[in-house]
NUVO-436448 format. One record per residue (C-alpha): residue number from 0; residue in three letters; x, y, z. Coordinates in pm, whole numbers, plus 50000, padded with zeros to 5 digits. Layout:
<nulos>
+-----+-----+-------+-------+-------+
:   n : res :    c1 :    c2 :    c3 :
+-----+-----+-------+-------+-------+
: NUM : ALA :     X :     Y :     Z :
...
+-----+-----+-------+-------+-------+
</nulos>
This chain:
<nulos>
+-----+-----+-------+-------+-------+
:   n : res :    c1 :    c2 :    c3 :
+-----+-----+-------+-------+-------+
:   0 : UNK : 38967 : 34825 : 72938 :
:   1 : UNK : 38591 : 34755 : 72943 :
:   2 : UNK : 38537 : 35011 : 72664 :
:   3 : UNK : 38795 : 34831 : 72449 :
:   4 : UNK : 38611 : 34502 : 72501 :
:   5 : UNK : 38280 : 34652 : 72386 :
:   6 : UNK : 38449 : 34774 : 72069 :
:   7 : UNK : 38641 : 34448 : 72005 :
:   8 : UNK : 38470 : 34258 : 71724 :
:   9 : UNK : 38646 : 33937 : 71822 :
:  10 : UNK : 38532 : 33924 : 72184 :
:  11 : UNK : 38202 : 34119 : 72166 :
:  12 : UNK : 37925 : 34180 : 71915 :
:  13 : UNK : 37582 : 34044 : 71819 :
:  14 : UNK : 37704 : 33697 : 71726 :
:  15 : UNK : 37912 : 33655 : 72044 :
:  16 : UNK : 37627 : 33784 : 72265 :
:  17 : UNK : 37372 : 33556 : 72093 :
:  18 : UNK : 37600 : 33255 : 72141 :
:  19 : UNK : 37648 : 33349 : 72507 :
:  20 : UNK : 37271 : 33371 : 72563 :
:  21 : UNK : 37222 : 33033 : 72399 :
:  22 : UNK : 37491 : 32880 : 72620 :
:  23 : UNK : 37328 : 33028 : 72931 :
:  24 : UNK : 36987 : 32891 : 72830 :
:  25 : UNK : 37138 : 32551 : 72764 :
:  26 : UNK : 37310 : 32558 : 73102 :
:  27 : UNK : 36985 : 32648 : 73279 :
:  28 : UNK : 36793 : 32374 : 73101 :
:  29 : UNK : 37070 : 32126 : 73188 :
:  30 : UNK : 37046 : 32225 : 73556 :
:  31 : UNK : 36672 : 32163 : 73556 :
:  32 : UNK : 36706 : 31831 : 73372 :
:  33 : UNK : 36977 : 31688 : 73598 :
:  34 : UNK : 36859 : 31554 : 73932 :
:  35 : UNK : 37182 : 31388 : 74038 :
:  36 : UNK : 37368 : 31624 : 74279 :
:  37 : UNK : 37709 : 31488 : 74180 :
:  38 : UNK : 37651 : 31545 : 73814 :
:  39 : UNK : 37508 : 31889 : 73890 :
:  40 : UNK : 37819 : 31991 : 74085 :
:  41 : UNK : 38042 : 31857 : 73807 :
:  42 : UNK : 37842 : 32049 : 73549 :
:  43 : UNK : 37869 : 32371 : 73749 :
:  44 : UNK : 38243 : 32316 : 73794 :
:  45 : UNK : 38283 : 32277 : 73419 :
:  46 : UNK : 38073 : 32589 : 73366 :
:  47 : UNK : 38296 : 32787 : 73605 :
:  48 : UNK : 38600 : 32650 : 73424 :
:  49 : UNK : 38460 : 32776 : 73095 :
:  50 : UNK : 38397 : 33119 : 73247 :
:  51 : UNK : 38752 : 33124 : 73381 :
:  52 : UNK : 38885 : 33027 : 73038 :
:  53 : UNK : 38687 : 33307 : 72877 :
:  54 : UNK : 38821 : 33555 : 73133 :
:  55 : UNK : 39179 : 33438 : 73070 :
:  56 : UNK : 39120 : 33472 : 72696 :
:  57 : UNK : 39004 : 33831 : 72752 :
:  58 : UNK : 39314 : 33908 : 72959 :
:  59 : UNK : 39535 : 33764 : 72687 :
:  60 : UNK : 39358 : 33976 : 72425 :
:  61 : UNK : 39419 : 34287 : 72633 :
:  62 : UNK : 39784 : 34197 : 72680 :
:  63 : UNK : 39831 : 34142 : 72307 :
:  64 : UNK : 39665 : 34475 : 72236 :
:  65 : UNK : 39889 : 34648 : 72491 :
:  66 : UNK : 40199 : 34488 : 72340 :
:  67 : UNK : 40098 : 34605 : 71995 :
:  68 : UNK : 40070 : 34967 : 72116 :
:  69 : UNK : 40406 : 34942 : 72294 :
:  70 : UNK : 40567 : 34812 : 71976 :
:  71 : UNK : 40406 : 35093 : 71779 :
:  72 : UNK : 40538 : 35365 : 72009 :
:  73 : UNK : 40881 : 35206 : 72020 :
:  74 : UNK : 40887 : 35201 : 71641 :
:  75 : UNK : 40791 : 35571 : 71633 :
:  76 : UNK : 41077 : 35656 : 71874 :
:  77 : UNK : 41324 : 35453 : 71668 :
:  78 : UNK : 41213 : 35629 : 71348 :
:  79 : UNK : 41251 : 35973 : 71511 :
:  80 : UNK : 41601 : 35889 : 71634 :
:  81 : UNK : 41698 : 35747 : 71294 :
:  82 : UNK : 41570 : 36056 : 71110 :
:  83 : UNK : 41759 : 36286 : 71351 :
:  84 : UNK : 42080 : 36090 : 71297 :
:  85 : UNK : 42027 : 36100 : 70921 :
:  86 : UNK : 41979 : 36480 : 70926 :
:  87 : UNK : 42288 : 36528 : 71143 :
:  88 : UNK : 42497 : 36299 : 70922 :
:  89 : UNK : 42386 : 36485 : 70612 :
:  90 : UNK : 42466 : 36823 : 70768 :
:  91 : UNK : 42808 : 36709 : 70887 :
:  92 : UNK : 42929 : 36521 : 70580 :
:  93 : UNK : 42721 : 36616 : 70278 :
:  94 : UNK : 42582 : 36969 : 70323 :
:  95 : UNK : 42924 : 37128 : 70294 :
:  96 : UNK : 42986 : 36938 : 69973 :
:  97 : UNK : 42701 : 37126 : 69809 :
:  98 : UNK : 42862 : 37449 : 69935 :
:  99 : UNK : 43217 : 37380 : 69821 :
: 100 : UNK : 43142 : 37199 : 69501 :
: 101 : UNK : 43000 : 37500 : 69324 :
: 102 : UNK : 42742 : 37508 : 69048 :
: 103 : UNK : 42848 : 37397 : 68702 :
: 104 : UNK : 42701 : 37698 : 68523 :
: 105 : UNK : 42836 : 38052 : 68568 :
: 106 : UNK : 42705 : 38199 : 68891 :
: 107 : UNK : 42759 : 38449 : 69170 :
: 108 : UNK : 42914 : 38293 : 69479 :
: 109 : UNK : 42710 : 38430 : 69770 :
: 110 : UNK : 42823 : 38430 : 70134 :
: 111 : UNK : 42563 : 38533 : 70393 :
: 112 : UNK : 42641 : 38771 : 70681 :
: 113 : UNK : 42319 : 38758 : 70880 :
: 114 : UNK : 42264 : 38880 : 71235 :
: 115 : UNK : 42511 : 38989 : 71500 :
: 116 : UNK : 42876 : 38925 : 71416 :
: 117 : UNK : 43015 : 38708 : 71692 :
: 118 : UNK : 43270 : 38429 : 71731 :
: 119 : UNK : 43003 : 38194 : 71868 :
: 120 : UNK : 42725 : 38304 : 71634 :
: 121 : UNK : 42621 : 38216 : 71282 :
: 122 : UNK : 42810 : 38519 : 71148 :
: 123 : UNK : 43152 : 38427 : 71282 :
: 124 : UNK : 43472 : 38516 : 71098 :
: 125 : UNK : 43566 : 38149 : 71064 :
: 126 : UNK : 43239 : 38062 : 70892 :
: 127 : UNK : 43235 : 38368 : 70664 :
: 128 : UNK : 43599 : 38327 : 70560 :
: 129 : UNK : 43543 : 37960 : 70480 :
: 130 : UNK : 43255 : 38058 : 70252 :
: 131 : UNK : 43457 : 38338 : 70088 :
: 132 : UNK : 43744 : 38104 : 70002 :
: 133 : UNK : 43511 : 37840 : 69864 :
: 134 : UNK : 43330 : 38094 : 69644 :
: 135 : UNK : 43662 : 38241 : 69530 :
: 136 : UNK : 43810 : 37904 : 69437 :
: 137 : UNK : 43501 : 37779 : 69252 :
: 138 : UNK : 43595 : 37793 : 68880 :
: 139 : UNK : 43242 : 37883 : 68767 :
: 140 : UNK : 43183 : 38173 : 69007 :
: 141 : UNK : 43207 : 38503 : 68826 :
: 142 : UNK : 43215 : 38709 : 69143 :
: 143 : UNK : 43207 : 38671 : 69520 :
: 144 : UNK : 42918 : 38846 : 69694 :
: 145 : UNK : 42900 : 38931 : 70064 :
: 146 : UNK : 42525 : 38941 : 70124 :
: 147 : UNK : 42494 : 39151 : 70440 :
: 148 : UNK : 42205 : 39196 : 70679 :
: 149 : UNK : 42373 : 39273 : 71012 :
: 150 : UNK : 42396 : 39552 : 71272 :
: 151 : UNK : 42762 : 39467 : 71339 :
: 152 : UNK : 42923 : 39306 : 71639 :
: 153 : UNK : 43269 : 39191 : 71738 :
: 154 : UNK : 43560 : 39416 : 71626 :
: 155 : UNK : 43800 : 39122 : 71599 :
: 156 : UNK : 43563 : 38912 : 71387 :
: 157 : UNK : 43495 : 39211 : 71162 :
: 158 : UNK : 43867 : 39282 : 71121 :
: 159 : UNK : 43941 : 38921 : 71030 :
: 160 : UNK : 43681 : 38920 : 70752 :
: 161 : UNK : 43798 : 39263 : 70634 :
: 162 : UNK : 44156 : 39135 : 70603 :
: 163 : UNK : 44044 : 38828 : 70409 :
: 164 : UNK : 43835 : 39032 : 70166 :
: 165 : UNK : 44127 : 39270 : 70110 :
: 166 : UNK : 44353 : 38973 : 70042 :
: 167 : UNK : 44112 : 38839 : 69780 :
: 168 : UNK : 44058 : 39174 : 69610 :
: 169 : UNK : 44435 : 39228 : 69582 :
: 170 : UNK : 44459 : 38904 : 69382 :
: 171 : UNK : 44231 : 39060 : 69123 :
: 172 : UNK : 44110 : 38733 : 68965 :
: 173 : UNK : 43742 : 38812 : 69019 :
: 174 : UNK : 43547 : 39095 : 69185 :
: 175 : UNK : 43432 : 39085 : 69546 :
: 176 : UNK : 43106 : 39275 : 69592 :
: 177 : UNK : 42907 : 39359 : 69905 :
: 178 : UNK : 42528 : 39385 : 69890 :
: 179 : UNK : 42347 : 39530 : 70193 :
: 180 : UNK : 41988 : 39431 : 70260 :
: 181 : UNK : 41804 : 39593 : 70555 :
: 182 : UNK : 42113 : 39696 : 70747 :
: 183 : UNK : 42488 : 39693 : 70702 :
: 184 : UNK : 42617 : 39896 : 70991 :
: 185 : UNK : 42921 : 39923 : 71214 :
: 186 : UNK : 43116 : 39592 : 71203 :
: 187 : UNK : 42911 : 39475 : 70905 :
: 188 : UNK : 43004 : 39791 : 70713 :
: 189 : UNK : 43364 : 39736 : 70825 :
: 190 : UNK : 43358 : 39407 : 70631 :
: 191 : UNK : 43184 : 39562 : 70332 :
: 192 : UNK : 43433 : 39847 : 70301 :
: 193 : UNK : 43702 : 39598 : 70192 :
: 194 : UNK : 43500 : 39491 : 69886 :
: 195 : UNK : 43556 : 39625 : 69536 :
: 196 : UNK : 43203 : 39768 : 69529 :
: 197 : UNK : 42916 : 39809 : 69776 :
: 198 : UNK : 42547 : 39815 : 69684 :
: 199 : UNK : 42241 : 39877 : 69898 :
: 200 : UNK : 41870 : 39947 : 69870 :
: 201 : UNK : 41753 : 40311 : 69893 :
: 202 : UNK : 41608 : 40247 : 70240 :
: 203 : UNK : 41892 : 40027 : 70373 :
: 204 : UNK : 42070 : 40146 : 70685 :
: 205 : UNK : 42440 : 40197 : 70620 :
: 206 : UNK : 42736 : 40329 : 70816 :
: 207 : UNK : 42752 : 40370 : 71193 :
: 208 : UNK : 43132 : 40393 : 71184 :
: 209 : UNK : 43194 : 40403 : 71555 :
: 210 : UNK : 43269 : 40197 : 71865 :
: 211 : UNK : 43048 : 40138 : 72163 :
: 212 : UNK : 43073 : 39998 : 72513 :
: 213 : UNK : 42764 : 39997 : 72734 :
: 214 : UNK : 42729 : 39908 : 73100 :
: 215 : UNK : 42573 : 40043 : 73416 :
: 216 : UNK : 42674 : 40160 : 73760 :
: 217 : UNK : 42479 : 40019 : 74053 :
: 218 : UNK : 42705 : 40097 : 74348 :
: 219 : UNK : 42463 : 40333 : 74522 :
: 220 : UNK : 42174 : 40092 : 74467 :
: 221 : UNK : 42341 : 39805 : 74649 :
: 222 : UNK : 42460 : 40041 : 74923 :
: 223 : UNK : 42100 : 40144 : 74989 :
: 224 : UNK : 41995 : 39780 : 74996 :
: 225 : UNK : 42270 : 39697 : 75245 :
: 226 : UNK : 42441 : 39454 : 75006 :
: 227 : UNK : 42816 : 39408 : 75036 :
: 228 : UNK : 43002 : 39345 : 74710 :
: 229 : UNK : 43296 : 39107 : 74755 :
: 230 : UNK : 43549 : 39112 : 74472 :
: 231 : UNK : 43904 : 38984 : 74514 :
: 232 : UNK : 44160 : 39089 : 74253 :
: 233 : UNK : 44534 : 39102 : 74199 :
: 234 : UNK : 44597 : 39430 : 74020 :
: 235 : UNK : 44454 : 39773 : 74097 :
: 236 : UNK : 44248 : 39795 : 73776 :
: 237 : UNK : 44143 : 39434 : 73729 :
: 238 : UNK : 43778 : 39502 : 73815 :
: 239 : UNK : 43749 : 39857 : 73681 :
: 240 : UNK : 43449 : 39756 : 73462 :
: 241 : UNK : 43263 : 39601 : 73753 :
: 242 : UNK : 42922 : 39775 : 73761 :
: 243 : UNK : 42906 : 39752 : 74142 :
: 244 : UNK : 43237 : 39929 : 74198 :
: 245 : UNK : 43312 : 40302 : 74146 :
: 246 : UNK : 43521 : 40400 : 73842 :
: 247 : UNK : 43804 : 40642 : 73900 :
: 248 : UNK : 43878 : 40929 : 73660 :
: 249 : UNK : 44204 : 40775 : 73536 :
: 250 : UNK : 44023 : 40447 : 73466 :
: 251 : UNK : 43755 : 40633 : 73270 :
: 252 : UNK : 44023 : 40807 : 73064 :
: 253 : UNK : 44202 : 40478 : 72999 :
: 254 : UNK : 43887 : 40306 : 72878 :
: 255 : UNK : 43797 : 40598 : 72655 :
: 256 : UNK : 44146 : 40573 : 72504 :
: 257 : UNK : 44080 : 40204 : 72427 :
: 258 : UNK : 43759 : 40296 : 72248 :
: 259 : UNK : 43929 : 40579 : 72058 :
: 260 : UNK : 44210 : 40348 : 71947 :
: 261 : UNK : 43961 : 40090 : 71821 :
: 262 : UNK : 43768 : 40365 : 71643 :
: 263 : UNK : 44087 : 40489 : 71477 :
: 264 : UNK : 44155 : 40139 : 71343 :
: 265 : UNK : 43801 : 40130 : 71204 :
: 266 : UNK : 43840 : 40467 : 71031 :
: 267 : UNK : 44179 : 40382 : 70881 :
: 268 : UNK : 44055 : 40055 : 70735 :
: 269 : UNK : 43741 : 40213 : 70589 :
: 270 : UNK : 43952 : 40484 : 70426 :
: 271 : UNK : 44191 : 40220 : 70289 :
: 272 : UNK : 43902 : 40024 : 70142 :
: 273 : UNK : 43693 : 40309 : 70004 :
: 274 : UNK : 43973 : 40550 : 69915 :
: 275 : UNK : 43878 : 40870 : 69733 :
: 276 : UNK : 43517 : 40759 : 69693 :
: 277 : UNK : 43444 : 40885 : 70046 :
: 278 : UNK : 43303 : 41236 : 70075 :
: 279 : UNK : 43488 : 41496 : 70279 :
: 280 : UNK : 43233 : 41504 : 70558 :
: 281 : UNK : 43337 : 41486 : 70927 :
: 282 : UNK : 43004 : 41322 : 71014 :
: 283 : UNK : 43104 : 41006 : 70827 :
: 284 : UNK : 43300 : 40873 : 71125 :
: 285 : UNK : 43076 : 41006 : 71400 :
: 286 : UNK : 42873 : 40688 : 71440 :
: 287 : UNK : 42573 : 40812 : 71242 :
: 288 : UNK : 42378 : 40566 : 71031 :
: 289 : UNK : 42249 : 40664 : 70688 :
: 290 : UNK : 41991 : 40544 : 70439 :
: 291 : UNK : 42120 : 40386 : 70121 :
: 292 : UNK : 42028 : 40698 : 69925 :
: 293 : UNK : 42224 : 40922 : 70162 :
: 294 : UNK : 42514 : 40674 : 70176 :
: 295 : UNK : 42548 : 40693 : 69798 :
: 296 : UNK : 42596 : 41070 : 69812 :
: 297 : UNK : 42854 : 41029 : 70091 :
: 298 : UNK : 43053 : 40769 : 69899 :
: 299 : UNK : 42982 : 40492 : 70149 :
: 300 : UNK : 42830 : 40277 : 69871 :
: 301 : UNK : 42865 : 40261 : 69493 :
: 302 : UNK : 42509 : 40207 : 69381 :
: 303 : UNK : 42149 : 40136 : 69469 :
: 304 : UNK : 42087 : 39776 : 69376 :
: 305 : UNK : 41956 : 39449 : 69517 :
: 306 : UNK : 42126 : 39112 : 69489 :
: 307 : UNK : 41895 : 38998 : 69209 :
: 308 : UNK : 41929 : 39331 : 69033 :
: 309 : UNK : 42307 : 39309 : 69056 :
: 310 : UNK : 42303 : 38965 : 68895 :
: 311 : UNK : 42072 : 39091 : 68621 :
: 312 : UNK : 42235 : 39426 : 68542 :
: 313 : UNK : 42605 : 39359 : 68593 :
: 314 : UNK : 42652 : 38985 : 68545 :
: 315 : UNK : 42405 : 38896 : 68268 :
: 316 : UNK : 42144 : 38748 : 68502 :
: 317 : UNK : 42354 : 38454 : 68618 :
: 318 : UNK : 42221 : 38230 : 68892 :
: 319 : UNK : 42308 : 38266 : 69260 :
: 320 : UNK : 42488 : 37994 : 69454 :
: 321 : UNK : 42514 : 38002 : 69833 :
: 322 : UNK : 42860 : 37911 : 69964 :
: 323 : UNK : 42785 : 37987 : 70330 :
: 324 : UNK : 42893 : 37681 : 70531 :
: 325 : UNK : 42595 : 37495 : 70670 :
: 326 : UNK : 42551 : 37473 : 71045 :
: 327 : UNK : 42458 : 37124 : 71163 :
: 328 : UNK : 42136 : 37113 : 71369 :
: 329 : UNK : 42310 : 36997 : 71688 :
: 330 : UNK : 42562 : 37279 : 71674 :
: 331 : UNK : 42290 : 37536 : 71615 :
: 332 : UNK : 42080 : 37397 : 71901 :
: 333 : UNK : 42374 : 37386 : 72144 :
: 334 : UNK : 42472 : 37745 : 72060 :
: 335 : UNK : 42115 : 37864 : 72106 :
: 336 : UNK : 42079 : 37684 : 72440 :
: 337 : UNK : 42414 : 37824 : 72557 :
: 338 : UNK : 42311 : 38176 : 72463 :
: 339 : UNK : 41976 : 38143 : 72644 :
: 340 : UNK : 42144 : 37998 : 72953 :
: 341 : UNK : 42394 : 38284 : 72958 :
: 342 : UNK : 42114 : 38541 : 72934 :
: 343 : UNK : 41923 : 38376 : 73220 :
: 344 : UNK : 42237 : 38374 : 73433 :
: 345 : UNK : 42304 : 38739 : 73354 :
: 346 : UNK : 42633 : 38655 : 73182 :
: 347 : UNK : 42731 : 38833 : 72864 :
: 348 : UNK : 42787 : 38588 : 72580 :
: 349 : UNK : 43007 : 38838 : 72394 :
: 350 : UNK : 43380 : 38769 : 72412 :
: 351 : UNK : 43465 : 39140 : 72396 :
: 352 : UNK : 43280 : 39423 : 72573 :
: 353 : UNK : 43376 : 39662 : 72290 :
: 354 : UNK : 43142 : 39644 : 71992 :
: 355 : UNK : 43114 : 39766 : 71636 :
: 356 : UNK : 42738 : 39748 : 71660 :
: 357 : UNK : 42431 : 39967 : 71624 :
: 358 : UNK : 42241 : 40005 : 71952 :
+-----+-----+-------+-------+-------+
</nulos>
């Protein structure tokens, strides 16, 4: 507080200090000139009153300064809250309008498939299908493009998108094309196989037509530590995937049959989508992943091309328009926090333990 007073031009400074010295000199000379004790006491009382007034004035100055800073910080908080509300309102009510409205000029309607495919993630079937339908219904879109950069994920989410792409391609009004960036594997390739054509870069990773479940067995570890596992179930096989319980041979065979059945569905749908373009190679469905150059020879893709190159070479260099539904900031933040909390708690955030995903 004393530092603020030294820097305050209104309460300190050369002029104020000079005036103070002059008042002190005048007070001293008055004391010497006055011989009457009563008048001297009255003069000193008035002098003390003036000092008290100056002190009160200083306190008031400090209070006003403190109030100004409080008002400033409150204004900053209000502005931050208002800007957050404005961003959320825009994302909820206006961002999707840009997505569904479509561009006026001819364009490619792009839908992004980015990251792990999951019902609670950014690449959920609901979000992708909404974008596909918007791009398909836009009168100026010349084609619908699935722009893929994903290692795969949920079988159910992948199947839902596959079915929607097949439904659109059977209408035949406009082509549906898949373009793979860095990776389009497992569940992501499942989606792509429903498209009319698939393109990738020479070094893209493509394929991985297989199913995976991964876990661990820690029964002997907890036995050595003297830990008792308490699980209560109704049904002999309810906890057969519990990592702290032994798995019987018949349970192992059952679970392998589940994986094989899911794999068979994957293979059948890829064959239905790609048809005779697939090479007669048993390794295609073994879970191997291929480069784009190798995938072209195996019939997994139709050409080596990027998204920009596709627009330039096949569609007369039309512009790109993103129809992927926007995620509002609050939804994205809540999903991210939920995922982090689940990881810290050791809980899997995946709805299904079976995955079409590269590991």
